[in-house]
Residue, then its C-alpha position, 0 to 999 in steps of 0.5 A: m513466468n518463472q521466479f527469475q523472471h518475476d525478479t528481473q521484472l521487480a528490478t526492472s520496476f524499481k530502476a524505471l521508478e528511480k529514473d522517474l522520480l530523479r528527473d530533471g525537473g522533478a519527480q515525474i511518476s504521474t501523467t495526471r496533474n495534482y495527482n502524484f501517485a504511482i503503484l509498483p506490483y510484485e508477486p505476493d511471494q516477492e514481499f522481501q525481495a520488495r522490501r530489499h528494493v525499497n531499502a536500496l532505492s531509499s538509501k540511493l535517494r537519500e544520498t543525493g538529498w531526497v527525504t524518504g518515508t514508509v508508512a506501514l499499512q499492516t503496523l496501522l491495521l493492527e493499531r487500529l484494531r488494538r483500540l477496539g480493546p482486548e475484550y472485543i478482540q477476544a470475543l471476535i477470536d472465540r466467535e470466529k474459532r466457533l464458527y470455523e467448526r461448523d463452516p470456515a467459509r462463514a467464520i472468514n466472511h463473519l470476520t471480514e465483516k467485522v474488520v471491514q466495519e472498522i477500517e473502510g471509508p474516509d474514517g477508517l484506516a484512510a484516516d490512520v494513513i493520512a495522520e502518517i502522511k501528515k507527520i512526515l510532510d510536517a517533520h520536513p517542511d522544506s523538503h516536498d519537492k524532493l520527498v517520497i512516501f512509500l505505502a507498504r505492508a499492504g497484504a495485511l489489508y487481504p481480504f479486508l479492503r481493496t486499496s483502490a478504495l484506501l487510495k481515494h481517500v487519501a489522495d487530496h491529502t499528500d501536498n502533492v508529493p510522490v506516494i507510491l503503494l507497493y502492491p502485492g498481486h497480480s497484473d491483469g492486462e494494462t490496468g488491471l490488479s489482482f490483489m494478492g493473486k486472489l481477488l478478481p482483477d480491479r481497473d479502479y486505478r488512477p495511478r501509473i503502474y509500474r510493471 
């Protein structure tokens, strides 16, 4: 698929999402009761195109009385790492540099292991995402029937955390408002997604995938 085809597919995916959000009777992005999640994949090199589509869709929704919120996963990741303190971060960087000189693969494996310890599980990055979602929900208590939340900048999690693991912990903390994961990666078959086009296809996804 060439770049033009990718751009056309991305526009089609956002149009389908818009249609389902604005259906009569309320948003219908999922066929699973009490699991109002969806995934919108895009090629990793389409990051800026995807952001433009999100901004355009958000503006259109707000014009019709909707509330939109965005949770930037990259920002939450960096904030969580900063809370470890500058000395820990500097030691991690120094260790990675020393290992890289001898074995680049070992260096990235060591870095990944350390970061994963800080962000995986229900008390990791998922807890930060839940806290941000709660802020959005609490700020608009009377608009939950016309509110959508985008999880953006997921590429920053590569190669530390699969987004399927993140969604698993977030699922019960959204008051069933529509949550859309903007997913940089490749589609593989009907249900497979390869994060950043680098990891083996993951089929452990319950949400609808807008292709």
